[in-house]
C-alpha angles and dihedrals in degrees: 000000000000115000134197115246123218106189121217090228122058091228092063113085128174112245114253136203132046123355111270127224089254091054090055091050092048091047091052093051094047095044091049091052092049092050098041095049099029092232117198092214142347142180121196131177137175129205120197129174091351097308134099100242100173141023130171130176131178141164134032140296086237121011110256095013097104090225106131127219116239139166091284095053114121117233130180104254090194112186093008080081087075093072089053092051091049091047090050089056090047089054089053090050089052088051092052093244096122143359128229092236095049112122113253091232089064087073101024108035092181094054112124136178122192092261114058091212091055089048090057095042100043108115129197090255091055090063090067106044107059097240100120097115092245118126120257111289095004110177095009091127085075087061105037145080090036150238095047138145099259117116130206088256090053091053093049093045091048093060091079090064097048107101117218120237095194135039117271111272092001100114149349122277118158117241139175103188096071090055086061087055089048090056090053091048088054090050093050093047096040097046096233138073118285090249094051091049093051091052093045100040102032118016100040101044093041095046095239090156101171101043115115130203123177126000120350140160111256098212095040090057094035133183095070118162117225125217122251136200130202110250121173092339099312140087114260124183111247135179087016115192121251125219090282122045104212129226097250124201094245094059095120092047100044116333105104122110125203142167127242090254090054094047091050089052088052090047093051092050090058094046098045108022094163093057108026126056096014115172114202087344094306131103113270090236128027120249089243093058093042088057091047093051092050096042117113103253102162124029113232128202114271106226127218089242092054091052094047101038101033105021086231122180101188143016126197144155124240126181101312094333137092115226129202143129127257120195089338093311124115114244126196114186151136139195133214127211124180121157104295096352124093130182138175131188116189128182128189098188096181089057093040090235133130137165140191130212123188124176131178098209145059095300113148094128094037092054092047097052096039091050091049093049092050094046091049090052087068103032104039112356092167091065100038110131090191128216095312093048095048091044091055092049092047093050091048090053091048091053091051091049091050090056093045095046108023120190114239114263108241097167089119091064119139130176112280118239131219087257090058088057096042109153091004105074116104145082117309131194134207116193095234104025098042128212132352128178128220103190142149115270132165096347090312141065124270129206116208131171114214097214099031107054095182089061094081126118151132122285110236134189121225111181105312094334133089126222139171120245106201119227097221135038096245095079095051104160108083120215137212116233114222130184113200117212114263131197134216116346095338116137119258108265129209130197132186132207135178114263086213104052089200094051122125108304091221087076087076097176090147091069092060121100110182127190124191110248104173147349123278115274 
């Protein structure tokens, strides 16, 4: 379905006239992705040479509701929020309110990492480039599944208990928790809350009129897409918003919502800073800070797929952006993934092209292949296999990975009994996650996390091992329960690990270190 586009900036006008050859190609790619992956809703837009040259929206806010998605529909942009947080800090650097190499403790005196030396040496820039030494997703169980009872202060306090698995600044490992710290650094330096600063420094001057940060009323704002999950072959709404969308702790890492129009305004500002997003006749961000944001700061692994599909030679992380080359062309991009919502923002600065994809369903594969097809349209159109071709290659790779790293078969699972947990039942505590209970319930044993209500389930036995089968769909990655041997009067310990070792890293069970503190009530 074609949609009209009202740009946030007066200089951006939707192209008029007959449908171009490129439009037909874009339509084909988008329509193939919708059909192949049965997407509940999608919004896609392309910017070229400073103009919005293509927009396409299809589907519904909620499947079966009849409420159509359009260019004003709000989507969760998830980790594409990181580039906005980084840009906010860059604005504050331009204003002389902080420096990239300032120590974090200058702005947040109570900030602590596990290692006192790292605490002292951690600079503002380190918060943005995934080089802390923590494992991927460390501390994310304080953020998801949501809603939960953790606060922003809890997340920041918990960092001191998260043990690193690498040396500081030695390698890349993606994190969300330090972006929360970055948001609080911005607040301390800017003299207002993170949310107020984002509205004042980003949304208002750039004309991103629909974007939302912090708490807002769903129906007052209106036109808000809801996430969906695939259940028994169909799209089912999940994690549906209530009347009030709360100001969640992970706002600076992945909590912002925007419309397609807004994201295309944001895209155009990055591609044509001297023409789009001018504030008092000047670029919104200085050239010096633009270069700093897009500079490779942490080297990332270069995957086999990137080498084969894109002929890439390097991969790195800037400030809130991933950087690489595709067919000899520089690519600046990021993705966002948040429980039934997927986004992608891709820039090809040397070609003066950028595009946005937002989907309100389980769409990891759809996002991957559609992004690839759109990128290839600009970098190597003569060798573009399209959505179907990339989907086939992706599925072949997934089959190979499943053989190489099979997930344990737990189909023999049965409810665990009190006897299975003899000497192990009780209340346990982890220093950053808090308390969980492992107690008898309804002729079985129940697991329940005190500060994360959706992490509740039934303890099951599979062979000689124990696992947790979650009650609801929002805590999808199931964990093993393990009880290391202890000696003497040491407390009973409990560890957790993903049954699927390649499961979402935000289920960071491996960072938990529980000790039994008391009997069950």
